[in-house]
C-alpha positions as MATLAB code, in Angstrom:
seq = 'MKILLVDDQERILRAMEKLVDWERLGIEQVYTAGSAAAARTILDACPVDIMLTDIEMPGEDGISLQKWQAERYPYILCVFLTSHADFSYAKEAIHNGAFDYILQPAEIPDIEKVIRRCTEHLEMRNRIMEKGEHFDERVPEELTMPEAASWGKWMVRKDSVLVKNQIVNLLHYAQREGYLTDSYMQRIIRRFLEACSIACYAQNKTLEALFTRSFTYEKMLQSYSSIEELCRAVDFCLRQYRGIVVEREGEETPYTAQERIQDILHYLEENMDRMISRREAAKYVFLNEDYFSRVFRKEMGIGYKEYVLKQKMAYAEKLLENTDLSITLVASRVGYDNFTNFTQMFRKYTGETPSDHRKRVRKTGSENR';
ca = [
       0.000    0.000    0.000;
       1.046    3.600   -0.581;
       0.458    6.726    1.509;
       0.690   10.466    0.822;
       1.604   12.810    3.709;
       0.573   16.450    3.233;
       1.721   19.253    5.558;
       3.156   22.724    4.991;
       5.627   22.210    7.856;
       8.687   20.350    6.583;
       9.702   19.354   10.126;
       6.432   17.481   10.714;
       6.610   15.760    7.344;
      10.121   14.475    7.962;
       9.310   13.354   11.496;
       6.340   11.291   10.340;
       8.283    9.899    7.408;
      11.159    8.701    9.622;
       9.536    7.805   12.955;
       6.415    5.885   11.883;
       7.112    2.189   11.304;
       5.588    2.129    7.836;
       6.906   -1.325    6.976;
       5.162   -2.892    9.988;
       1.939   -1.170    8.909;
       2.184   -2.670    5.426;
       3.017    0.636    3.716;
       5.432    0.111    0.827;
       5.757    3.707   -0.398;
       5.553    7.075    1.387;
       5.047   10.219   -0.688;
       5.243   13.713    0.832;
       3.799   17.073   -0.265;
       4.228   20.526    1.292;
       0.997   21.957   -0.129;
      -2.379   20.986   -1.546;
      -1.154   21.856   -5.040;
       1.816   19.519   -4.702;
      -0.485   16.821   -3.326;
      -2.764   17.092   -6.365;
       0.214   16.597   -8.668;
       1.253   13.443   -6.823;
      -2.299   12.061   -6.738;
      -2.640   12.562  -10.496;
       0.694   10.859  -11.168;
       0.943    8.064   -8.584;
      -1.355    5.347   -7.205;
      -2.137    6.202   -3.568;
      -4.238    4.279   -1.051;
      -4.198    6.632    1.962;
      -3.790   10.398    2.279;
      -2.858   11.910    5.648;
      -3.198   15.680    5.459;
      -3.078   18.691    7.737;
      -6.248   20.786    7.718;
      -4.733   24.256    8.191;
      -2.335   25.091    5.349;
      -1.571   28.344    3.525;
      -3.566   28.764    0.332;
      -5.738   25.705   -0.210;
      -6.561   23.886    3.041;
      -6.914   20.155    3.697;
     -10.714   20.215    3.576;
     -10.700   21.562    0.044;
      -8.025   19.062   -0.967;
     -10.078   16.184    0.429;
     -13.185   17.271   -1.485;
     -11.162   17.352   -4.704;
      -9.650   13.945   -3.937;
     -13.038   12.406   -3.094;
     -14.470   13.466   -6.465;
     -11.579   12.100   -8.525;
     -10.162    9.285   -6.396;
     -12.995    8.154   -4.078;
     -11.229    4.889   -3.207;
      -8.441    6.777   -1.357;
      -8.891    6.949    2.424;
      -8.292   10.441    3.790;
      -7.190   11.112    7.379;
      -6.900   14.648    8.799;
      -4.382   16.087   11.212;
      -6.099   18.803   13.237;
      -5.563   21.018   16.277;
      -8.101   21.222   19.100;
      -9.397   24.494   17.646;
     -10.336   22.663   14.453;
     -12.017   19.729   16.204;
     -15.608   20.459   15.094;
     -14.308   21.237   11.614;
     -12.703   17.798   11.450;
     -15.898   16.078   12.621;
     -17.765   17.780    9.805;
     -15.121   16.533    7.383;
     -15.795   12.975    8.539;
     -19.443   13.433    7.616;
     -18.301   14.622    4.195;
     -16.508   11.352    3.532;
     -13.111   11.543    5.262;
     -12.049    8.340    7.009;
     -10.783    9.701   10.338;
      -8.895   12.521   12.055;
      -5.963   12.742   14.467;
      -5.711   15.499   17.069;
      -2.438   17.431   17.210;
       0.075   17.360   18.709;
      -0.043   13.750   17.596;
       2.056   11.007   19.107;
       3.556    8.445   16.738;
       1.548    5.558   18.304;
      -1.667    7.549   17.669;
      -0.764    7.971   14.004;
       0.163    4.304   13.672;
      -3.119    3.220   15.272;
      -5.207    5.153   12.728;
      -3.081    4.034    9.783;
      -3.484    0.429   10.956;
      -7.259    0.904   10.861;
      -6.911    2.265    7.333;
      -4.891   -0.705    6.123;
      -7.288   -3.183    7.759;
     -10.200   -1.467    6.058;
      -8.446   -1.521    2.698;
      -7.561   -5.193    3.081;
     -11.184   -6.059    3.814;
     -12.386   -3.913    0.917;
      -9.952   -5.661   -1.412;
     -11.171   -9.083   -0.270;
     -14.749   -8.084   -0.935;
     -13.934   -6.694   -4.370;
     -11.787   -9.690   -5.344;
     -14.675  -12.054   -4.625;
     -16.870  -10.044   -6.956;
     -14.458   -9.698   -9.880;
     -16.105  -12.486  -11.881;
     -19.495  -10.775  -11.965;
     -20.796   -9.596  -15.320;
     -20.708   -5.786  -15.402;
     -22.819   -5.458  -18.546;
     -26.139   -4.236  -17.192;
     -28.383   -1.297  -18.178;
     -27.330    2.109  -16.908;
     -30.378    2.201  -14.619;
     -28.964   -0.811  -12.745;
     -25.545    0.715  -12.136;
     -24.867    0.882   -8.403;
     -23.415    3.958   -6.695;
     -19.868    3.795   -5.364;
     -19.671    2.188   -1.937;
     -18.276    5.483   -0.640;
     -21.593    7.171   -1.469;
     -23.660    4.622    0.424;
     -21.164    4.742    3.277;
     -21.429    8.534    3.414;
     -25.228    8.333    3.588;
     -24.953    5.928    6.510;
     -22.543    8.197    8.356;
     -24.962   11.086    7.805;
     -27.748    8.944    9.328;
     -29.468    8.596    5.953;
     -29.333    4.787    5.924;
     -32.967    4.671    4.766;
     -31.753    6.100    1.438;
     -29.373    3.154    1.072;
     -32.194    0.684    1.736;
     -34.548    2.458   -0.674;
     -31.973    2.499   -3.450;
     -31.234   -1.203   -3.009;
     -34.960   -2.012   -3.102;
     -35.406    0.091   -6.248;
     -32.448   -1.580   -7.984;
     -33.728   -5.040   -7.149;
     -37.266   -4.418   -8.352;
     -36.091   -2.699  -11.536;
     -33.732   -5.615  -12.231;
     -36.633   -8.010  -11.702;
     -38.877   -6.113  -14.119;
     -36.160   -5.951  -16.779;
     -35.065   -9.588  -16.434;
     -31.627   -8.877  -14.936;
     -32.306  -10.216  -11.446;
     -29.610  -12.895  -11.453;
     -27.699  -14.399   -8.539;
     -24.624  -12.551   -9.763;
     -26.345   -9.166   -9.727;
     -27.731   -9.734   -6.236;
     -24.288  -10.846   -5.016;
     -22.793   -7.665   -6.445;
     -25.337   -5.605   -4.484;
     -24.458   -7.513   -1.308;
     -20.738   -6.891   -1.726;
     -21.201   -3.225   -2.578;
     -23.431   -2.866    0.476;
     -20.878   -4.627    2.714;
     -18.138   -2.320    1.492;
     -20.339    0.676    2.330;
     -21.040   -0.782    5.784;
     -17.319   -1.211    6.315;
     -16.705    2.444    5.481;
     -19.473    3.605    7.824;
     -18.379    1.310   10.670;
     -14.830    2.584   10.579;
     -16.152    6.130   10.780;
     -17.741    5.040   14.082;
     -14.486    3.413   15.278;
     -16.016   -0.035   14.822;
     -15.264   -2.978   12.566;
     -17.598   -4.568   10.053;
     -17.868   -7.603   12.341;
     -19.900   -5.458   14.768;
     -22.893   -5.772   12.431;
     -23.104   -9.533   12.757;
     -24.162  -12.004   15.411;
     -23.868  -15.742   15.964;
     -27.283  -16.224   14.375;
     -26.660  -13.821   11.486;
     -23.043  -14.065   10.359;
     -21.025  -12.348    7.657;
     -21.141  -15.572    5.637;
     -24.929  -15.723    5.962;
     -25.141  -12.161    4.643;
     -23.078  -13.191    1.615;
     -25.556  -15.994    0.930;
     -28.709  -13.831    1.246;
     -29.559  -13.754   -2.441;
     -32.193  -16.466   -2.855;
     -34.907  -13.797   -3.190;
     -35.487  -10.062   -3.031;
     -37.251  -10.517    0.294;
     -34.323  -12.374    1.859;
     -31.819   -9.778    0.690;
     -33.974   -6.891    1.930;
     -34.321   -8.540    5.331;
     -30.545   -8.994    5.502;
     -29.939   -5.349    4.562;
     -32.469   -4.253    7.183;
     -30.717   -6.323    9.841;
     -27.308   -4.805    9.072;
     -28.671   -1.262    8.996;
     -30.394   -1.744   12.347;
     -27.192   -3.143   13.817;
     -25.366   -0.105   12.436;
     -27.912    2.278   13.944;
     -27.271    0.505   17.244;
     -23.574    1.301   16.875;
     -24.382    4.977   16.304;
     -26.675    5.028   19.359;
     -24.005    3.339   21.475;
     -21.430    5.891   20.415;
     -23.626    8.975   20.787;
     -25.382    7.870   23.956;
     -28.873    8.272   22.560;
     -31.802    5.901   22.822;
     -33.700    5.282   19.618;
     -35.503    1.946   20.060;
     -37.190    0.264   17.140;
     -40.706    1.005   18.361;
     -43.919   -0.854   17.598;
     -45.146    2.143   15.604;
     -41.975    2.128   13.484;
     -42.267   -1.609   12.897;
     -45.855   -1.317   11.718;
     -45.014    1.601    9.444;
     -42.197   -0.482    7.951;
     -44.671   -3.299    7.302;
     -47.221   -0.973    5.683;
     -44.519    0.314    3.360;
     -43.370   -3.243    2.649;
     -46.919   -4.324    1.765;
     -47.317   -1.362   -0.550;
     -44.047   -2.197   -2.317;
     -45.129   -5.827   -2.739;
     -48.776   -5.421   -3.714;
     -48.333   -8.093   -6.400;
     -47.448  -10.717   -3.775;
     -49.288  -12.363   -0.906;
     -47.287  -11.446    2.201;
     -48.155  -13.937    4.907;
     -48.427  -12.979    8.547;
     -45.335  -15.054    9.219;
     -43.282  -13.215    6.586;
     -44.498   -9.841    7.856;
     -43.589  -10.703   11.459;
     -40.164  -11.956   10.399;
     -39.552   -8.773    8.423;
     -39.775   -6.661   11.591;
     -38.163   -9.250   13.903;
     -41.274  -10.060   15.959;
     -42.910  -13.248   17.139;
     -45.876  -14.036   14.862;
     -48.543  -13.955   17.573;
     -47.099  -10.838   19.173;
     -46.958   -9.183   15.751;
     -50.680   -9.843   15.273;
     -51.521   -8.184   18.583;
     -49.292   -5.187   17.894;
     -50.699   -4.758   14.379;
     -54.311   -4.809   15.585;
     -53.510   -2.387   18.396;
     -51.783    0.088   16.071;
     -54.136   -0.201   13.075;
     -57.445   -1.047   14.743;
     -57.878   -3.926   12.307;
     -56.458   -7.436   11.927;
     -53.507   -8.074    9.614;
     -55.343  -10.339    7.115;
     -58.313   -7.987    6.999;
     -56.025   -4.998    6.377;
     -54.184   -6.771    3.545;
     -57.454   -7.739    1.858;
     -58.800   -4.202    2.189;
     -55.679   -2.678    0.619;
     -55.588   -5.180   -2.230;
     -59.258   -4.727   -3.097;
     -58.944   -0.927   -2.968;
     -55.961   -1.108   -5.319;
     -57.835   -3.497   -7.619;
     -60.734   -1.025   -7.773;
     -58.338    1.733   -8.876;
     -56.844   -0.461  -11.592;
     -60.295   -1.450  -12.869;
     -61.473    2.156  -12.900;
     -58.368    3.841  -14.327;
     -56.736    1.299  -16.646;
     -57.675   -1.070  -19.464;
     -55.811   -3.990  -17.922;
     -57.587   -7.318  -18.264;
     -59.267   -8.730  -15.142;
     -56.673  -11.504  -15.067;
     -53.830   -8.981  -15.101;
     -55.504   -6.870  -12.421;
     -55.761  -10.005  -10.283;
     -52.057  -10.656  -10.801;
     -51.167   -7.053   -9.870;
     -52.761   -7.568   -6.444;
     -51.218  -10.980   -5.817;
     -53.901  -13.392   -7.056;
     -52.707  -16.112   -9.425;
     -56.157  -17.664   -9.567;
     -58.696  -15.558  -11.484;
     -61.664  -17.286   -9.851;
     -60.371  -16.695   -6.318;
     -59.812  -13.026   -7.088;
     -63.331  -12.630   -8.519;
     -64.875  -14.297   -5.486;
     -62.922  -12.133   -3.007;
     -63.633   -8.953   -4.968;
     -67.372   -9.722   -5.049;
     -67.382  -10.551   -1.346;
     -65.641   -7.263   -0.568;
     -67.459   -4.891   -2.967;
     -70.737   -6.685   -3.683;
     -70.090   -6.909   -7.435;
     -67.800   -8.749   -9.842;
     -64.702   -6.992  -11.233;
     -66.237   -6.718  -14.713;
     -69.528   -5.364  -13.341;
     -67.630   -2.848  -11.232;
     -65.687   -1.592  -14.246;
     -68.848   -1.319  -16.383;
     -70.772    0.524  -13.679;
     -68.020    3.025  -12.950;
     -67.417    3.786  -16.631;
     -71.108    4.079  -17.364;
     -71.519    6.515  -14.489;
     -68.515    8.459  -15.704;
     -69.830    8.788  -19.247;
     -73.271    9.863  -18.009;
     -71.692   12.600  -15.929;
     -69.756   14.018  -18.861;
];
């Protein structure tokens, strides 16, 4: 691995270059730059894995340099050297995508500790990427995944829901377009794990903190048998990550019953074309099936099965009234493979058959025009 040291003070550069045991840390090459401009020249000319830069420098500062680096070389890990006066500034830089910061005056062991974390992160990232090298990259532009650094940045900014939503959107689009292969789902898993690794290190944790004896790293890698399994695995990791953030910041943000039910309502809406059993719904929000039923009724004032039927029939009514889809296709859109079953349930719920409902609504509409 290679590192770039950036500081306008020659004395500090030379001290770090000579006193840090770079070989023990796995660093093969150490570049030095006395300014942001010199650093840019080196970054453009040489492969670099880690950049350790001072924040306060004459002319262009370290923050500006890091933003430039992140746009052009997002795979490089950036660590800041900062004085106590710049502490809040450095924390903001972490939220903008920097890997870590070191308070000055910095002791050599402190620098070595952070660089060790960088090399461990890079080694893990390389292992993840190597496992995914055989995947076919030829997919439509709409299925191109963001860089792991982007997802990791969202997680650090407490926008993990955006990561989940984007993964769900990619999976469903791939399914619609016929690209939902094991390879594509495995690529999503590995990109997601790399993002988790970035976010965990920003919280001074390792990726292993997201896993338990019942849900291991290996199990996560194998969670591609279905969209539902992968989404549950992503949810688990994101909740574990939120627990890390809570632990570090000393806040209490429990996964409340209300939040669980809202997650289920959203999940049902996303999967209107499937029959989501009570068991699957309970598993999705990590609740016992019987307890889930009680919580759902308490929160919604209606039983789970009754709610699902009500939502599906209401959606079917909209499709019948506003589209020219065949009755069979409407049935499929609300999760019924059997046309007869759908017709019977629709009539039981609305008092008329799907075809009669469509005729009546359209006749009323034409008479009103």
